[in-house]
C-alpha positions in Angstrom: 93.9 109.1 100.1 93.4 106.8 96.1 90.5 104.1 96.5 92.4 101.5 94.7 95.1 101.8 96.9 93.0 101.6 100.3 91.0 98.5 98.1 94.6 96.8 97.3 96.4 97.1 100.8 93.1 95.9 102.8 91.7 97.2 105.8 94.9 96.2 107.8 96.4 99.2 106.2 93.9 101.8 106.3 94.4 103.1 109.4 98.0 103.7 107.9 97.0 105.9 104.9 95.1 107.6 107.7 98.3 108.7 109.4 99.8 109.4 106.8 97.3 112.3 105.6 97.1 113.8 109.1 100.0 115.3 109.4 100.9 114.6 112.6 104.6 114.1 113.5 105.2 114.6 117.1 106.6 111.8 118.5 104.4 110.9 121.6 107.2 109.4 124.2 105.1 106.5 124.8 106.5 104.7 121.3 109.9 105.6 122.4 109.5 103.8 125.8 111.2 100.6 126.7 108.2 98.8 126.9 105.7 100.0 124.4 103.5 97.3 122.3 102.2 98.1 119.1 98.8 97.2 117.6 99.1 93.6 117.6 98.9 92.9 113.5 97.1 90.5 111.1 99.1 87.2 110.6 100.3 85.4 107.7 102.1 86.4 103.8 100.4 87.2 100.7 102.1 85.6 97.8 101.1 86.7 94.3 103.1 86.2 91.4 104.2 89.2 89.6 107.1 91.0 88.0 108.4 93.8 90.2 108.0 97.3 88.2 111.4 99.4 87.6 112.5 102.4 89.6 109.6 105.1 88.6 107.5 102.7 87.0 103.6 103.3 86.9 101.4 100.7 85.2 97.7 100.1 84.5 96.0 97.0 85.9 93.0 95.7 86.9 91.9 96.9 90.4 92.2 94.2 92.9 91.3 94.0 96.6 92.5 91.8 99.4 90.3 89.3 100.5 90.2 88.7 104.5 92.7 85.6 104.0 94.9 87.8 102.1 94.8 90.3 104.8 95.0 87.7 107.7 92.0 88.8 109.2 90.4 85.9 109.1 93.8 84.4 110.9 94.7 81.7 108.3 97.3 81.1 105.9 96.8 83.1 102.8 97.2 81.3 99.7 98.4 82.7 95.9 94.9 83.1 95.1 94.0 85.3 98.1 93.9 88.7 96.1 90.0 88.5 93.9 89.9 90.3 90.8 87.3 93.2 90.8 85.6 92.9 87.6 88.3 95.2 85.0 86.6 98.2 82.7 85.2 97.6 79.2 87.9 97.9 76.6 85.9 101.2 75.9 86.2 102.7 79.1 90.0 104.4 80.1 92.1 102.6 82.1 93.3 104.0 85.4 96.9 104.6 85.8 98.0 103.2 89.1 100.6 103.8 91.5 102.3 100.0 91.9 101.8 98.9 95.3 104.2 95.3 96.5 103.1 92.4 99.2 106.3 90.6 100.1 107.6 87.1 99.9 110.0 85.8 103.3 112.9 84.4 101.9 115.0 84.4 105.3 114.3 84.3 108.7 117.5 85.8 111.4 117.3 86.4 114.7 117.7 89.8 116.3 118.2 91.4 119.4 114.9 92.1 121.0 116.2 94.6 123.5 117.8 96.6 120.3 115.5 99.6 119.9 116.1 99.6 116.1 116.0 103.2 114.5 118.9 102.8 111.3 120.2 99.8 109.6 122.4 99.8 107.1 124.7 96.1 104.8 127.7 96.4 103.9 130.6 93.6 102.9 128.7 91.5 104.1 127.0 92.3 107.6 125.1 94.6 109.3 125.1 98.1 111.1 122.8 98.9 113.3 121.9 102.2 115.1 119.4 101.5 118.4 117.6 104.3 120.4 116.4 105.6 124.0 118.2 107.4 126.1 121.0 105.5 128.4 120.7 102.4 125.6 121.7 103.9 122.4 124.5 102.0 120.3 125.9 101.6 116.8 126.1 97.8 116.5 128.0 95.3 113.5 125.9 92.5 113.7 126.4 89.3 112.0 124.0 88.8 110.3 122.9 84.8 110.3 123.1 84.5 114.0 122.3 88.3 114.9 125.4 88.1 117.5 126.6 92.0 117.9 130.1 91.4 117.1 131.3 95.2 118.1 129.2 98.2 120.0 129.9 101.6 120.9 127.7 103.4 122.9 126.0 106.7 122.9 126.7 109.0 125.8 123.5 108.7 128.0 122.1 111.8 127.1 122.0 111.2 123.3 119.2 109.2 121.5 120.4 107.6 118.3 119.0 107.7 115.5 119.2 106.2 111.5 122.9 104.5 110.4 124.5 104.9 107.2 127.6 103.3 105.9 129.9 105.8 103.2 133.0 104.5 102.2 135.6 104.0 105.4 132.9 106.1 107.7 130.1 105.0 109.7 127.0 108.2 110.0 124.7 108.4 112.3 121.9 110.7 113.6 120.4 111.7 117.2 117.1 112.4 117.5 116.3 115.8 119.4 120.4 116.9 120.2 120.7 118.5 117.0 123.9 116.6 116.5 125.1 113.7 114.1 128.2 111.5 115.0 130.8 110.1 112.4 133.2 107.3 113.3 135.7 104.9 111.8 133.9 102.2 110.0 136.1 99.7 111.3 137.2 101.4 115.1 133.5 102.8 115.6 136.2 105.5 117.1 134.0 109.0 117.0 136.1 111.2 114.2 133.8 114.4 114.3 130.1 115.7 114.6 128.3 118.0 112.6 124.6 119.6 113.4 121.6 120.2 111.6 118.7 122.2 112.3 116.0 120.1 112.6 115.6 116.5 114.5 117.3 113.4 113.4 115.1 110.1 111.8 116.5 108.5 108.7 119.6 107.8 107.3 120.8 106.8 104.0 122.8 108.1 101.0 122.6 107.7 96.9 126.6 107.7 96.1 126.5 111.2 95.9 124.4 113.0 98.8 123.4 111.7 102.4 120.0 111.5 102.8 118.2 112.7 106.0 114.6 112.5 107.9 113.0 114.6 110.0 109.6 112.9 110.8 108.2 115.2 108.3 107.1 115.2 104.2 110.8 117.0 103.5 114.0 114.8 103.1 117.4 117.0 103.3 120.3 116.0 101.2 123.6 117.1 102.7 127.1 117.2 101.2 128.9 113.8 102.8 132.3 115.7 102.8 130.9 119.4 104.5 128.2 117.9 105.9 125.9 120.5 105.0 122.6 120.9 103.7 122.7 121.3 99.9 119.2 120.7 99.3 115.7 119.4 100.3 112.6 117.7 98.5 109.1 117.5 99.7 107.7 113.9 99.2 104.2 113.7 98.6 101.7 111.1 96.8 98.0 111.8 94.7 98.7 115.4 95.5 98.8 114.8 100.0 102.6 115.4 101.2 103.6 112.3 103.3 104.5 112.6 107.1 106.6 110.5 109.4 109.0 109.6 106.7 111.4 107.7 108.8 114.3 104.9 108.7 115.6 104.9 105.5 117.6 103.3 102.7 118.6 103.3 99.2 117.6 101.1 96.5 117.7 100.5 92.8 117.4 104.5 92.1 114.8 105.1 94.8 114.3 105.6 98.5 112.7 103.2 100.5 111.2 105.4 103.9 109.5 103.5 106.6 106.1 105.3 107.7 106.2 106.1 111.4 103.6 103.6 113.2 102.0 102.0 109.9 103.5 98.9 108.4 103.8 101.1 105.2 107.2 101.5 102.9 106.8 104.1 100.7 109.5 104.1 97.3 110.2 107.8 96.8 111.8 109.6 93.7 114.7 111.2 94.6 114.2 113.6 92.3 110.6 114.4 92.6 109.3 113.1 96.0 106.3 111.7 94.5 105.7 108.3 95.9 106.1 105.9 93.0 104.8 102.8 95.6 103.9 101.4 98.0 105.2 98.0 100.2 102.6 96.7 102.9 104.1 94.5 105.5 101.6 93.7 107.6 101.9 90.7 109.3 105.9 89.7 109.5 105.7 89.1 113.1 103.7 85.9 114.1 101.3 86.1 117.6 103.9 84.4 119.4 106.5 87.1 118.4 104.4 89.3 120.2 104.5 88.7 123.5 107.4 90.6 124.3 107.4 94.6 124.3 107.3 94.8 120.5 107.2 98.3 119.1 107.0 99.3 115.3 108.4 98.5 111.9 111.7 100.1 111.5 114.5 99.2 109.9 115.8 98.9 106.4 118.7 97.3 104.6 119.7 96.5 101.2 122.6 93.8 100.3 123.1 95.4 96.4 125.7 92.9 94.9 123.1 89.9 96.1 119.7 91.8 95.6 118.9 91.3 99.3 115.9 93.4 101.3 115.8 93.1 105.0 113.9 94.0 107.3 113.4 94.6 110.9 111.2 96.8 114.0 112.2 98.5 117.3 112.5 95.8 119.6 111.4 92.7 117.0 113.1 89.6 118.2 113.6 88.9 114.3 114.9 89.9 110.7 113.3 89.2 108.0 115.0 88.9 103.8 111.9 89.5 101.9 111.4 89.8 98.0 108.6 91.9 97.1 105.7 90.7 94.7 103.7 93.4 92.8 100.2 93.3 94.2 98.5 95.2 91.5 
């Protein structure tokens, strides 16, 4: 992987980049266990002043490296000056065009059901829609953002492992993991209207207003016609010439596909036409050490409120859901 990307993200995310490079897509059963725990994460957030980039922007920047305080390695609270510039190139030297890397600033923290094994998240008309997984525990939920209260719930049959969800018009669409079946519900009543099939595993789901977009744990994203629910295209996601595998929960945000990379604290920002990763978001340290007292699993869950430009993230069995703002790291 790109040397500057590793440097700017800091040591806390090097493992994540290694996993992306490995090409491994198998989902060991332990990760789907209700008692699975994630590797302890560094605590603290990084706040670095800077503009956000456009949907497919790359920019030339002075390389930076995260200090121990910035990555949370010291356990202390980071400060805005925690990212220390490295001596940049001279004016005569060619500058490297680099992919934008973002950290985050927490805007709000909301309660989240710590028993919800979050596999899909969407925001529509002021409320969250959440799909949860695990056999005999999978569900579709309407959730009040501010309180975390489950306003409406539909339990899936015990043999179906729920996955990604999206709201498309007056319908909610939900994937299942290994059953090769998707479920279509009435948005208001949660009545199951129809099913459809697909040949791959089902992981993440979103849409761009014209097409449904599905991940299957590989580097491939599949596009489906929202009416016929048949595949009409696909792209292979790559960064720096390397396929980016383990693409999980998806969200369409201002012309880009945001994708959780399973078992990492990374979100890839993907050009939906080319499959190129045009930005990385590092989300290390969202949960405090106290939050890890329970059976915390991995980061998974992205939702976007386009009317108010709000971005939400959470994870499997997490007790909190976060509203964040992206901050350009370099």
